[in-house]
N, C-alpha and C positions, 0 to 999 in steps of 0.2 A: 646898731639901731637904738635910738633914744626911747626910753620907756615912756609909754603914753600916759601914765598916771603916777602920781607921787606915791612912794612906798608908804604903806601903813606902818606904824610903830610895832615892833615885835613885842608880844605881850608875855614873854617869859614862860613860866611853867604852865600857865593856863591857856596857852595859845591853842587855837583849834585847827590850825593848818600851818604849813611852812610859810615863812615871810614872803609876801608878794614880790619884793625886790630881789629875793633869792633866785630871784629869777631861776562777708564770710565766704573767706574764700572757701569754695567747695572742692573737695578732694576728687580729682579725676584718677589719680594713681594712688592706690592704697599702699602705704609704706609700713611694713611690719617692724615695730619697735619692740623686739622681743625682750621682755624683762624677766629673765631667769624663771623662778618658780611661778610667776604670775602669767607669763607668756601672753602679754597684753598688747593691744594696739593703742598707744596713747595719742589722743588727739583732742585734748581738752579745749584748746583755744581756737580751734578752727572747725568748720562744719564738715565733718567726715561723713558726708551723706551722699550715697549713690541712689538718690531718690528723685522723684519727678519734680520736687521743689527746688531743683538745682539752682542754677545761676550761671556764673562764669566757671571756667575750668582752671582758673589760676592765671590765665593770660587772655586779654581781650583779643578776639579774633581767632582764637583757637591755637595759636602757636606758643612756643615756650616764652616765658617772661624774658625781657631784656636784662642783660647783666647790670648790676648796680654800678654807680660811679665808684672809682677807686678810693681807697682811704684818703681822707683829707688830713695831711700832716699838720697843717696850720690849726685846724680845728682840734686835732688831738693834743697839740701843744697847749692850746688855750684851755682845754679841759683839765689837763694836768696842773697848769698854773692855778686855775680857779680852785680846785679841791685842796691843793696844798696850802693855799693862802687863807682858806676859810677857817673861821673861828679865832679864839684868843691866841695871841702871839706874844711871848712864848707860852706853850701849854705843856708842862712837863710833869704834872701830878695826875694820878689816876682819877681824881675827882674832876679835873678839867677835861681830861681825855674822854672819859665815859659820859660827860655831860655836855657842856656848851660846844666843845670842839666837834663831837660826834653829830650833834644837831646841825651845826653849821655846815659840816661836810655833806650831810644828807641834802641840805638845801642847795649846796653848790653842784652836787652831782645831778640834781633835778634839772638844772639849767642845760646840761649837756643833751642836746637833741631837742631843745625847746622849739616849739612851733611858732613862738613869738619872741624872738631873741631879746633879752633884756627886760622882758615883762612877763612873768608867770603868775600874774594875778588871776585866780581862777575865774573871776567875773569877766575877764576880757580876753583870755587866751585859751589855746587848745591843748595845753599841757605839753608833755615831752613825748618823743617818739624815737626810741633806740631799737629799731627792728633788726632782725637777724641779717647779717651780711651787709648792713648798711654803713655808710661813713659815720653816722652818729653812733651806731653800735661800736664801731672801732674806736671812736673817741672816748666813749664811756669805758671801754675795756682798758684803754691807755690810762685813764684817770684812776681806775681801781688798781692797776698794776703799780702806779706811782705811790699810792697810799700804802700798798703792801710793802714796798721797798722802804718808805719812810718809817714804817712801823718796825723795821729791823728784820723782815722776813727775807729768806734766801731762795734761790732757784725760782725766782718769779718769772713766769712766762705765760704766753697765750698758746694754748694747744690747737691742734688742727680742727677741733670742733667749735672753737671760739671761746672756750672756757679760760678764765684767768686763774692761775694757781700759784700759791706761794707757801713756803714752809718755815716754821720756827722750829729749829732742831732741838731735840731733847738735850738736857744737861747730862753728860756721861756720869757725873758724880751722883746725880739723882737716880739715874737708871741703876747704877750699882747699889745704891741704898735700897731701892725697891726690890731688887733681886735678893739682896741679903735679908730683907724682911720677909721673904717667902712669897712675894707676889709673882704670879706666873709670867713667863716670857713668851713672846710670839713663837709659834711652832717653827717658823723659818728663821728664827734668830733676829737680832737687831732690836730696835726700840719699837714700842707700840706707837700708833698714830691716832690722834683724835681729829676727826674731819669736821669742819665747821663751814657753813656757807649757805648760799641761796642762788639767785640768778641776777644778772646785771642787765638783761634786756627788758623792754617795757611793751605794753600795749600801745596802740596809737592814741595819742591824747591822754597819756597816763599821768599818774601822780608821782610823788617822790618817795613813797614807802614800799610799794610792792616790789619785792626782790631786793632793792637797794638796802633796805633795813637789815636783811639777813646777810648781806655782804659786808656792810661797814661796821656792824656791831662786832663781829669776830675780829676784824682788823683792829678796831679800837681796843678790844680785849688784849690782843697780842701786844699792842703798844703799851697799854696800861700795865701788863705783867712785867715788861721790861722796866718801866718806871717804878713799879712797886719793888722789884728786886734791887734796883739801884738805890732806893731809899732805905734799904735795910730790912725790908719786910721778911717775915718768917717764911721758911720753906725754900728760899733760893730758886734755882731753876727747876724745870719740869722733868719728870721721868718719862715723858712721851713727847713725840713730835706733835705740833699742831699744824695741820694742813688746811688752809682756807681756800675754798674753791668757789669762784663766781661763775656759775653755769651760764651758758648761752642758749637761746631759743627755748626757754621754758614756755613762752607765751604763744609761739607760732605766728609772730608778726612778720610776715614776708609773703611774697607771691608764689612760693614754690610748693604747690600742692598742700598736703595736710601735715607736713613735718612739724612736730612739736616735741618738747623735752629732748631735743637732739643732744644737747650738751651733756645732760645727766646720763642718758643712755650710753653715749660714747664713752664717758668716763667710767661707767660701771662695766663696760665691755659687753653690753647687751644689745647694742644698736645693730640692726641689720644694715651694715655699711654698703653692701652692694645695691640693695633696694633704695636706700637713701640717695646714693650717688646717681641712681638712674632716673630720679624724678626730673621731668623736663625743665631745663634751665638751671638746675641746681649746680651742676658740675662747673659750668661756665662762671656762675656767680661766685662760687667758692674760690675759684682760681683768681678772681679779681680781689675779693674781699679778704681772703686769708692766704696770701702768698707764703711761699716757704720761708722767706726771711723773717716772718714774724710768728712762726709756729714751731712746735717741737719737732716737726719733720726735718727741718734744717739742723736743729740742735742734735738730733739723733745721728747725724752724719750718714743718713741713708737716702737722702734726696736723690742722689745720682742713680740709685738702684731702683727707684720707684717709677711707675709709669708717669707720663707727663702730667703736670698740674693742669687743672681745668678740664680734664677728661673724666668720664665716669670711673674708669679703672684707677686713674691717678688719685681721684678724690676718695674713692673707697679705701685705697691703701693708706692714704693720709689720715682719714678718720679713724682707722684702726690703731694708729699711733697714740690716740688720745685716751685709750683705755688705761686705767691704773694697773701698774705691773703686778701688784699683789694685794690681796684682801685678808690674808690670814693674820696681819698685824694691825688691823683696824679695831680700835676700841669701840668706837661709835661714830655715827654721823648725827649732828645736831643742826637743825635749821630754825632760825628765828624768822618770823613772818608776821606782817600785819594780819589781824584776824579777817578783814574784808567782810565783816558781818557785824550784827548788833549785839551778840550774846554777852560779851564781856562788858560792854557799856551798860546793858540792862542789869547785869549782875553787880554793877559798881565795882568791878575788879580790873586792875591794870593789866594783868597777865593771866594766861591759862596754858595748860599743857594739852597736847593733842594725843589722843589714844588711838585714833584710826583715821584714815583718809577714805572718803566715801567711794563706793563702787558706782559706776555710772553706765547707763545704757541709753543710747540715742536711737529712736525709732523713726522711720520714715513711713508716712501714711498717705495712701491715695484713696479718695472717694470718687466714685463715678455714678452720677445720677442720670435722669432721663432728659434734662433740659426742657425746652419748650418756651412758648410765648408767655411772658409775665401776665398778660391780660386775659388769656383765654383758657388756661388750665386751672381747674378748681383748686382751692386751698386745702385739699384733702389727699393724703398719700394713696388712699384706696381708689381714688378717681384719676390717678395718673400723675400726680405731682410728686416727682422724686427729686427733691431739692438737696443737692450735696452740701450746700453752705449751711442749711438748717441742721442737717445731720452733724456737720462739723461743730456747730455752735453747741449742740447738746453734748457732744463728746468732749469739748473743752471744759464745760462745767463738770462733767463726770471725772475728768482727769484731776481737776482741782480737788474734788472730794476724795479721790483716791490718795492724793498727796497729804490730806489732813488726817489719815488714819493712824499716824504715829507721830512722834515728836519731830521737830525740825532741827537743823544743825545747832550744836551747842547746847542741846537739852531744852530748847524753847518748846512751847506748845506747837501744835500742828501748823502747817504752812498756811492754812486758811485763817488761823486765829488772829494773826497780827493785823489783818485787814478786815476782819469780820465786824459787821455792824450788829449782827444777831448774836447776842450774848449766849444763846443756846448753842450755836455752832462753836463758839470759843470754848465753852465748857466741855462740849463733846470731844473737841480736839485735844484738850488738856487731859481728859479722862483716857483717851486712846493712847496718848503719850505715856501716861502713867502705867497703863495696862501692858504696853509692849516693852517698855524700857528702852526703846530704840527711837530712831528718827528716820524720816524719809521725806523727800520732796518730789513733786512731779510738775513739769512745766511744758506747756505748749509754746514753743519759742517762735515758730514760724507758721503762718497760715496764708496760703496763696489760692486765689480763685482763678480758674482757667488753666487749661493744660499748658498754655504757652507762658504762664507766669505773669501775664500783663493785666490781670484782673478780669472781672466779669463784664457783662454787657448790661447796660442800664435797664433794658426792657426785656431781658431774658432770665429764665430760671437758671441759677448756677448749676452747671452740669458736672464740673470737675473741681475738686479741691485737693490740694496737697498740704501736708502739715509735717512738722517735726515735734517729737515728744522727748523731753529730757527727763530721765528718771534716775534718782540717786538714793542710796540707802547705805546704812552703816554695816550691814551684814549681808552675806550672800542669800540666805533664805528670805530675808525681807526684800532684797532687790528682786529676786525671782518672782515673789508674790506681787510686787509692785508692777513689774513689767507685764505680767499677765493681766492685771486689773486695769492698768493705764493703757495697755495696748488693745488686744482683741476684746477685752471686757468692755472698756469704755467706747471704743470706736465701733466694734462689732455690734454692740447693743443699739447704739444710736443709728447705725446704718440700717439695721433690720427694721427699726421702728419707722424709718422714712422710705423704705424700699430702695435703698442705695447700695451699690456694691462697694466692698472695702478690701484693701490689701495692706497689711502691716508687715514691715520688714525691719530687721535690726541692721542699723548702719554702723554702729560703733559700740563696743562693750569693753568695760574695764572692771574687774572685780574689786571689792573692797580690799584695802591694805591695812593690816593691823601693825601699829608701831610697837617698838620694844618696850615692854613693861619695866624692864630694868633701867633703861634710859629715861623713860617717862617719870618714874618715881624719883630718880636722882634729880631731874629737872624740877620736879615739884618741890623737892626738899630745898633746892637752891632758891627757888622763888619764895618759899616760906621763910628762909633765912633773911632774904633781902627785905621782904615786906614786914618783918618784925625787927629790923635793925635800922639804925640811923644812916640812911643813904641819901638824904636830901642834898640839894645844892646850896642850901641857905644856912651857912654856919652860924650867922648872927642870931637866928631864931632857934637853932638846934633842931632843924626840921627833919622829919622822916616821912617815908611814904607809907600810907595806910593801906591795908588790904581792902578797905572799903572806900577807895578813892572816889571822890564825888565826880559824877558824870555831868553835872549840870552847871559848870562854870564856877564862879567864885574863886576860892583859893585852890581849886583843883585837887582837893582832898589832902593837902599838906597839913599834917599835924605838927604842933610845935610844943617845945618845952616839956612839960610833964608827961605828955603822951609818949614821948620817945624814951623816957626814963623808967618806964614801967617794967623793970626787970630785964630789959633787953639791950640797954645802951651801956657801953663800957666807960663812959665818962670822958673819953679822950677828945681833945681839941674842940671843945665847945659844942659837941653834939654832932659834928660832921665827920663822917667816915665814908670813903668812896666805895667800900664793899665790906661785908660782914667780917668782923674779927671774932675768933673763938672767945667765948666767955664762960667762966666757971659757974655762973649763977644757974641753979636748978630751974628757976623761973623762966630763964631764957630757953632752956631745952623744952620745957612744957609749952612755952609760947610758940616755938618753931613747930612743934608737933601739931598744935592746934591750927596754926596757919597752913600747914601742909595739907591737912584735911579739908581746909576751905579753899584750896587752890582749884579753880574750875578745871574740869576735864572735858574736853570737847572732841567731837568728831568733825573733821574738816569736810565741808561740802564741795570745796574747790580742789582741783588737782595741784600737786606740788612736785618739785624735784624729789622730795623725800619718798614719794611713792615708788620711784625707780630705785633709789638707794636702799630702801628697806629690803629689796630682794637680795642684796649682796652684803649688807652690814646691819648691825643693830642700829635702829634709827629712832630719833625723837624729834619733836617740834615744840617750839615755844611760840604761842600766839600773843601778840601785843594789841591792846584795845584800839580799834579804829574809831576815830571821831565820827559819830553819826552812822557808823556801820558802812561808810562809803568807801568804794575802791574802784579802780579802773577809770577814774576821772581826775581832772586837775585838782578837785577838792579833797582828794584822798589825803588823810593826815593821821598822825599819832601824836599825842601831847608830849611835850618835851620830857616831862617827868616819867612818862611811861617808857619812852625810849631809854632813858637813863636807868630805869629799873630793870629793863630787859638786859642791857649791857652788864649791869651789876650782877644779875642772876646768872648770865653765862660765865662771868668771871668767878662767881662762887661755885658754879658747877666744875670749872676747870681746877680751881684750888682744892675743892673737896676730893676730886678724883686723884689729884697728885698726892694729897696727904694720905689718902687711903692706900695708894700704891706703896708709898714709902713707909707706911705704917703696917704693911702686911695685912690689911683688913679686907682684901678682895678675894682671898683664896676660896672662901665658901660660896660666894655669889657670882663668881666670874662666868661659870658655865650657863647661868640663867639670863645673861644680859641680852640674848636674842629675844 
């Protein structure tokens, strides 16, 4: 298809989005995704609501969804060719790999599943759609696998849950050096493994950063590590394996009930495979989209002993093969992700570390009033008017005020403050945030008039209203308080004042997940090293990335010349280095320590694969500033320099961990990494 408009020029480091030429379902079956210690049902991306505000049951007409089309081999081949050809050619230096090539490959992957082939200008297209078990999802997985192989990874495969996995093996000499230095070995022997990744599926009409950023950054880091070692960089090989995992179905974009985070839970070994395979239509779809010849079920040479593919028993058995075989050798799981919110941009910071992932409770509410003729019943509850919609309107405002009683995600002031016209409300929300030291949000996401969901009658008093309330908070006590206040408190009070009956039920609940302080602190140290080192892409100017990166255009926060030389630049190669080099200057150590303290620490209000992995391994997340705080739309973007800074930070994390292992510096802190 020919593009409908001429591509705009790419604006380099200050670009606000990927180049344009780079071209609820309701759950009827509750699927328990048991996540070890959390024992949670994860259903972030779909409406897990057995409430009267329902809708469809995942299939029009009540039957199971039809199986998807089979994988499109031509589309997969085209996706592979596109991502491999993207970016400068040749690109053999870490500076190129972590910069322009990474950005170009993100843009190319965005075109896989494009809803307007050849034209992904956000002004005229609907973005990309790589849903679970879809041909576009298979093409995206094939592209990711090709990039892993090109980066030098081994054992690249797609497992039976749809995840794409690849390994960079440890260097035996480095493993021996770490052992000789006194670093601990895994209880079960062998080498340690560092897990890196995110998800490769998208929401419908999605952008190019959500998930993809956290997949392609570690692939680029693996490729850059090989280039670095080949160029004679210090340290040589790594004393641990790096396994990159591109999870599938993080978003829940498919017609099969409320399944979400399937790939992460299957990989962690916490997925209820029997319940998952029993979801109407899922087993047949799995048999079409993930046949044995492209999954590890075939590689394991056990296919002939498994029940038939495409049946619930067969799919359950195959999903079980996606579980990682051991966890006692995992150093950590690290996920890079677009922030999907405005906090980093408001703080004028390119990167931040995540300390926790919010707990979430979704409530279903039903209000039942008296109904009646709109023209004959007096406008007074005491005289018989029991208006369910008026009660709902009062409750919606009450829920908003509940959400403003503490800070919002990322440490911002309360949820009402960003939109408040009244300065008094903004000040009150800020004071509440300061007083609690926490954050919370509460949202009425759906409000339906009429028991049949078709809306009310123009000349009748609304008799029935159904609603959903989404409540999120960073700690369990705050979440519990919020649920009480935004549930029976807000709706019960409004109903009593209007003479309306109310029922509030919990449809979905996930507790907060704390991420590993050990991993988080090491990520913050890596970010600090990068933001105080010369890591820019512009050698002629001696550019470096400032921790106070401008968020309002212009030079995108790039500092040049003397700003880079203030005690942190080693003077090599005109001011351009692709990742931090050790420096003996005391000023550099002080600068990094100061920058580490300034690295934002955020609570994620959205769900992520890391919430599942945190139950089985020390987990950490690195957030990358989102342009405009926008996500889940075609306009979703991260500036080029922020992407490069994230990649450089992950590489710094990897190198620091390797140097500490081979230097015997981890013996004291190893046990605290959870």
